[in-house]
N, C-alpha and C positions, 0 to 999 in steps of 0.2 A: 722487689721479688717477694719479700716476706709478706707484704700486704695482700698479694694475690693468694698465697697459700693459706693465710689466716682466714680469708673470706671464702675459701673453697670448702663446701660441705663434705667433700670426700676426704678431707685431710683432718686428722684428729689432733695433731700437735706439731708445732713448728719451733725449732730451736736454732739459735744463732751462736756460733762459736768463733772465737778469734784467737790469734796467737797468745799463749799464756793464759787463756781463759777457757777451760774445757770441762767445767762442772756440768754433770748431767749426761755423761757418755754411757751410763748404764742403761739408757733407754734403747729399745730395739727399733732403730730407725729402718724405714723401708727404702728411702731415697736420701742420699747425701750429695749435696752440690757444693763443690769446692771452687773457689776463685783465688788465684794467686799462688805463691810458692813461698814456703819457709822451711828451714831444715827439719822441723818436727813433723812435717806433713806425712811422710811415710808411716810414722808411728800413730798419728791420728787415724789414718786409714786402717791400720792393723787393729786399732782399738774398736772402731765401729764395726768392723767385720767380726771381731771376737764376740761382741754383743749379739749380732745377728749375721751369721755367715751368708744369708741370702740377700743382704742389703745390696742395692744398686748404687754404685759410687760413680758420680759424674764429675769431670773436671772442666770448668769453663776456662778455656785457654785464650786469654786476652792479650798476652804478650809472650815474649820468648825468654823472660828471666827465669832462672839463670842461664838456661840453654835448652833449646827445643828437645834435644836427645835426652836430657836429664828429666824434663817434665814427662816425656813419653816413656820413662822408666818406672812411672808410678803404677801401683796396682789398682787401676780403675777399670770400670766396665765400658766406659765410653767417654768421648770428648765432645764438648760443645765448643765452638770457636766462631769468632767474628771475621775469620779469614777464609776465603775460598781455597787459597793455596794450602793452608794448614789442614783444612778439611780433607783434601785429597791425600795429604802426606800421612795423617794418622790412620786413614783407612788402609793405606799401603802397608802399615805395620800390624794390621789384623784387628784394629779396634773399630767399633761402631763410631760414627761421627755425625754431627748435625751442625749446619751453619746457623748461628744465632747471633745476629748483630746486636750491639748494645741498644739501650732504650732509655726512657726517662719517665719519671713520675710527674705527670702534668698537673697534679694537684699541688706539688711543691714548686716546680718551676713553671711560672706563669707571668703574664704581663701585669705590671702594677707593683708599687712599693707601699707597704703598710705605713700608715700615718705615724705609728709609734716607733718607726725605725730612725730614731734621732741619734745625734752624736752625743758624746759625753757631756757637752755643755748645754745641750738642749737647743742649739741654734740651728734649726732646720734639719733636713735629711742629710745624713752623713755621706751618702753616696750620690747626692743630687749633683747634676751638672757634669757627669762623666761623658766625654765624647768617644774616646777610644779606650778599650780595656783589654789587658791580657792577664789571665789568671793561670798560674801554674808554677811549679818549681823550676829553677834553672838547671839545665843539664846539658853538658857538652854533646850528648848523643842526639839532641834535637838540632839537627844540622842546619835547618833553615831559620832557627830562632833569632840568632844575632842579626842577620841581615833584615829580617822582618821588623824587628824592633828599632834598628837604626833608621830605616826608612820611615817607619810610622812616627818615630820621635821627631824627625826632621819635618815631616808633613804637619804634625800637630803644632810645632813651634812656629812654622811659617804662617799658619792660619789662626794662631792664637787659641788653640783647642786644649782641652784638659785631657791628658793622656795618663792613665793609671795602670800600674803593674802591681800585682799581688802574688805572693808565694814565698816558699822557702828557698834558701840557697843563694840568693842574689848577692848578699854581702860576702859570702864565702868565696865566690868566684869573681870578685870585683876586678881582678887583673884582666879578666876576659873582655872587659868593656872600656879599657883604657883608651883615651882619645875620643870617647863618645859621651853624651849626656844621658845615656839610658837610665843610669841609677838614680838620677834626679826625679824620675817618674815612679820609682819603687815606693809603695805605700806600706810595706810590711806584710805580715802574714794575715790572711783573711780568715775570720771565723767561718767554719764550714756552713753554718746555718745562714750566713749572710750572702752566700754565693748567688741564690736566685735574685736577691735585691740588686746586687752589682750588675748582673746581666740585664735586668729589667730597666735599670737606670741609664745604661750606656746607649749611645747611638749606634755603635758598631763594635762587635766582638772580634778580636784577633785570635787566631788559633794556629797551632803547628802540631807536628806528629813526630814521635820518636823515630829515629832512622830505621830501627829493626821492625817497628810496626808498619811504617810506611812501605817497607819492602814486601810486606805481606798483605797490603791493601786493607789494613784495619782502620775503621772509622772510630775515633775516640768519643768519649761521652760529652766533651765540650760542644760538639756539633749539635747533638740532640738537645742539650740543655739550653743553648742559645736560641735555637728555633722555638722551643717550648715557651720561652719568655718573649716571643714575638720580635726577636731581634735577628738581624742578619749577621753572618760570620764570613770573615775573609781568611782564606787558607792558601799558603804557598804549597804547591804540589810538585814533587820532584820526579814524576815519571808516570807511565801508563798504568802501572800496577795500582798505585794509589788512586788515580783517576777512575780506574775500573772499579775499585772498592767503593768509592763514593756513589758511582752510578748504579752499582748492584743494589745498594740500599735505597737510594732516593730517586732513581730513574735518570733518564738522559738529560732532562731539563733541570740542572742544578740551580741556575739563576732563578727559576720559577719558584723554588722553595726558599730562596734567600741564602744559598751557599755560593759564594764567589771565590774563584780560584785564580791564582797567578802562577806563572812559571817561576823559576828560581834565578833568572838573570838579574843583573844589577838594574835597579830602577823600576822593576815590574810592580812591586808593592806600592810604591808611591804613585805610579801612573794609575793603578787601579783605584787607589784612594781618591785621586783627583776626579776620576770618572764617577765614583759612587757618591761623593760628598754632596750634600744638599737634597738627597732623596728623603722621602718620609722614612723615619727610623723604624716605624712599626712594620712588622712582617707577619700579617695575619695568615697568609698562605702557608708559611712555614709551620706555624703552630697547628693549623688545621691538618697538615700532612702528618705531623707527629702524633696528634691525637687519634688520627685514623689508622695509622699503620705501625707506630713505633713506641707503644707503651709497654711497660713490663707485664701488664696483665696479658696482652696478646702474646708476648714472647714465652712466658711461662706456661700458658695454656697449651701452646704448641709443643713445648718440651714434655709436659706431662702426658699429652696424648701420644707422643712418640715413644716414651718409655713404656707406658702401659700396653702398647701394641707389640712389644718385642715377643719373639719366640724364645722363651727362657730355656728351652732345651738346647739351644745353640749357645755354646760357651765362647765368649769373646773377652777373655782376660789373659792376654799374652804374658803379663807380668805377675801372674799369681805366684805366691811363694814356691820356691823350689827346695824340696827336702830330700836328702839322701841318707839312707840308713845302711850302715855296714853291719853285717851279721858276724858275730864272733863265735867263740867256742860254745857249744851247747845250744845253739839256735839253728833249727832246721829251716830250710826254705819254706816260706809260707807260715812260719811259726811266729812266736813272740807278738810283736805289735803289728804284724803284717795285715791282718784283716781290717782293723780300723783305719790304718794308714792308707791302704789301697782303696777302701770305700770312699774316703774323702777325696782321693785323686779322681775317682770315677765321677764324683759329684761336682768336680771343677773347683774345689776349694784350694787345691795346690797341685803342683807337679811332684809326684813322688817316685823315687827310684830306690829299689832295694838291691844291694850288691853283696855278694858273698865276700866276706872279709879276706878269704884266701887269695882272691884276685888282687886285693890291695897289697898283700904280702908279696905276691909275684912281681908287682910293679915297684916294690921297694919304697913305697910311699910317694912315688912320682905320679900322683893322681891329677894329671893336667885337665881331665874332664870335669873337675870340680869348680871350674870358674863360674862365678855368679850364682853360687849356692847360698840360700838364705839360712838354712839350718842343716848342719852336718851332725848326724847322730851315729854313735857306735853302741850296739847292744852286745855287751861282753862283760867279763869279770875284770877287775883291776889287775893289771899285769899280764893280761892275755896278749897274745902276739898282735892281734888286730888293734886292741885298745892302745897298746904302746905306740903303734905307728900313727894312729889318729891323734893321740895326745901330742906327738911330736910335730904334727903338721903345722906349718906357719904360713898358710895360704891367705893372703890379704883378701882374696876374692870371696872367701867364706865368711859370712857375717857373724854367725854364732856356732859354737861347737857344744855338743852335749853328749853325756854318757848316760845310757840306760842300763842299769844293772840287770844281768840275767837273774831270774828268780832264785833267791836263796844265796846269792853271791855276797861275800863280805864287802863292806864299804871301807873306803880309805879317804879321810877328810883332806889329807894333803894332796892327793890326786884330784879330788873334786875341785880344788882351787884352780886347776888348770882348765876347767870347763865353765861355760857360761850357764848351762842348765844341767841339772842332775835328775834323772828319773829313777825312782825306786819301785821295783815290782815286789809286791808282797808286804807293803807298809814301810814305815821308817822315814817317811818324808811328810806326807800329808799336803793337801792343797794349801800352799802358802805357809807351811810349817817350817820350823827351824831346821829340823833334820840333821843337825850336827855337822861337823866338818867345817864350820865357819862360813858356809855358803848361804845360810839363811833362806830368804824367799826364792832363791834360785832352785830349791829342791821341790819337786812335785811328785805326787803319788801316781805312778804309771800303771797301777793295778787295774784301775777303772779306765779301760781303753775305749770308752764311748766317744762318739764324734765330738760332742760338746766339750768333754774334758781335754781331748787332744787339741782342738782348735785353740782353747784358752791357754793350755800349757805350752804348746809349741809356737803357733803363730804369734799370739799375743805376748806371752811371757818371754819367749826367746827374743823376739824382735824388739820389744820395748825396753829391755834391760839397758841401762846406761853402760858405757865402756868402763870397765873397772879400774884401768890404770891411767885413764886420761886425766889431764890437768890443764889449767889455763891461768895466766897471770897478765897483769898490765904493768907497764913501766915506761920510763923515758918520756915523761911529759914535757912538751915544749909549747911556747906561746909566741905568736906573732900577731900583734894587734889584739883583736878579739877572737882570733882563730886558734883553737887549741888542738894539739896533736898528741896522741899517745900510741904505744905499741902493745899489741896483744900477742902473746906467745902461747900456742897450743901444742900439747905433746900427746902423741898417740890418740889423736882424735880425727876421725875421718868423716867429713861432711859430704853428703847428708846422711850417710848410713847410720852414724852415731847421733844424729840429731843436728842441732844448730847451737851457736853460742852468740850471746848478745852482750853489749856494753850499755849500762844504764848510768845516768847522771843523777845523783841525789843531792839536794841542798840540805845540809845537815842541821842548820840552826832551827830548832823547833820541829823539823820534819813535818811541816803542815802541807806540803805540796806533793803531788804524785811525781815519781821519778820520770824522767824523759829518756826516750830511746836515742842513744847516740849512734849505734851501729848494730846490725843484726846480720850474721853471716850464716847462711844455710845452704850454700852451694859448694864450691870447691875450695873455700877458705881464702883463696887469693894469697898474696904475700909470697915470701921466699921459703923454700923447703930445704931442710937439712936433715941428715941422719946422724944421730949420736948414739953412744953406748951408755946405758944406765949403770947403776951400781951393781946390778945383778948380771951384767954382761949381755943384756938384751939390746937389740937395735931399737931405737926410739925415733920416730919421725917428729921433727919440730918445725912448726910453721910460724913465721913472724908476719903479722899483718898490721898495717897502719890504719888507725881510725882518726877521723878529723871532724870537728864540729865548730860552730860559731856561737860563742857565749851570748852575743847580742840577740840570738833567736830564742834564748831561754826565757821562761816566764819572768816578768819584771825586768827584762832587758839585761839579764846577767847581773843580778844584784850582788853586792859585795858579801862575802862570807865564806864559810868553809863548805867545800863540796867533796863528794866521794864518788869515784867511779867504781861501779860494781860489775864484775864480769861473771856471767852465769852460763852454764851448759844446760841444755834442755833435751831431755829424753822423756821417759815415762815409765810408770810401773803399774802393774795390775794388782788389784786387791784380791782377797780370797772369796770363797763361796762359789767358785765356778763361773762368776760373772765379772764384768768390768766394774770395779768399785770406784774407780776414779782415774783420772789421767794427770799425773803429777808432773809439773815442770819447774825448772828453775832452781838448780843447785848453785848457790852463790859460792864461787870457788876462787875468786881473786878480787882484790880491792886496791884502790890508790886514793889517798886523800890529798887535797890541795887547797890553798887559800887563793881566792880570786878578789883582787882589790878594785876591779873595774877598769884599770888602765895599766896593764903590765908592760906593754911595748917591748916585745922581744923576749919575754920570760923572766925579767929581773924581778926578784922578790917572790918567786913562787916557792911556797913551802910544801913539801911533798912527804907523805908518809905512805910507804908501800907495804901492801899485804898480799898474801897469796894463799892458795889452797889446792887441794886435790879432791877428786871424787872418791 
């Protein structure tokens, strides 16, 4: 994708961001293309919209993680998807949508293996002589994978063929293959840069599809990459939806481009292998089809043409932020912040509702209409009847609460602690200033009610603030063989609204290697939920989640030494000056240290030092 935009004369700059790496968000981007999902994604979207409220945000929906409804809760302008079914679904939710199958870079994936692709001993090509290959991590959600590999392994053994499996997770789920010899074919984790060489060296590539993706007819990248390397691919297909997805991309004659399918009955894979074996392994027709129709240049040119042809007067952002302002004493209808707030509503930046605070008083605080509100503001003086009701609201559906002082009203630092954002009319706060009251950067000057100031202060500042009372810790480390399990406990942390949390593994001796990601949770947290009462008498939601990893998959095969688990929460914060100065992530809020001797066998000899922390 990036290569297409880099070479396009109409594009001035292209930047690539990844989780935990958001340097450069102060640029006013015109188009942002997102693929995948992590708990910090809502904050990333708010940050790019703060820098340029007119930006077009697209989400390339390639799977259903963590859940389709949650992905379609994002504040984007349109969805790209490689599923015809998903295309229709997102359109029914009021979004623009475009069917965009995956593609491949044919300059990277091609036939032929470089002569310098030697093994560590210099004895020939390290991937030479592969007959059958499967590349991918093991996942129980790939429902046809076990039967595919069992039959392929039996076929290879019967014919004296070299069968190779590469990917993560195979050792961790070894019990899933008991009674089979599948793991004898596992060669470890493949360097990403070597993937084209493996496909080009093999005689036949095996593929499968995640169950959720198969149910949506999504064709994964393995198919395009194998064909680009002039190789054939064999896929078990579990129904008409997946078969329809393949034909929508490649046409009715799948065999003609080198895509061979089987049903999922016992023996079907082996019978197909018997039928195919002995044919010329080269598949020039498949590569020609990919070069003609399925390159990233073709895909992105179509997307760019589609976006630039939009009627921008038609607003299609069903999930734009929702802001409610309650007017307190001394604020007349249409007064205070009304003009700027309503103007942004008319321009489509957010849905804005202004409510007379006396209506809230009549309801006695029972404001059930406030569900799914991003920012709830009260414009009042401290101790006013409306302010007191808003301060006492404990609605989980409201993401952030703020107080905007009526002009000239006295401030109260203790009251301000109950709000996520504090707006001061007539000075006393300043953009990013301390403002007193112990709330620091949560105070902003509401005197300048221009659109730019409000977008930055409300959408960005309010939405990107980390939860102030949230905390997380790790504990209860156990070991079985090389598989290590720990438990993470979060308190008052709601994914994905408050961001995500991740567990990192650091090798402490010398600290010469980058930490590896053990687990990253950005959806509904998973685990078990309990409600406790803290020392201030408040109800606190506690979620316990199990995280598991295999030490053998660490760099150096899980070398002996001292390790540390670090658990971090990820939100963001906005700098001063009325623009996005940076997108900060990663507060390390919990840790656990342990000694790994390479052969613990059930956890004996584990030395653990537990630490914790709070935001």
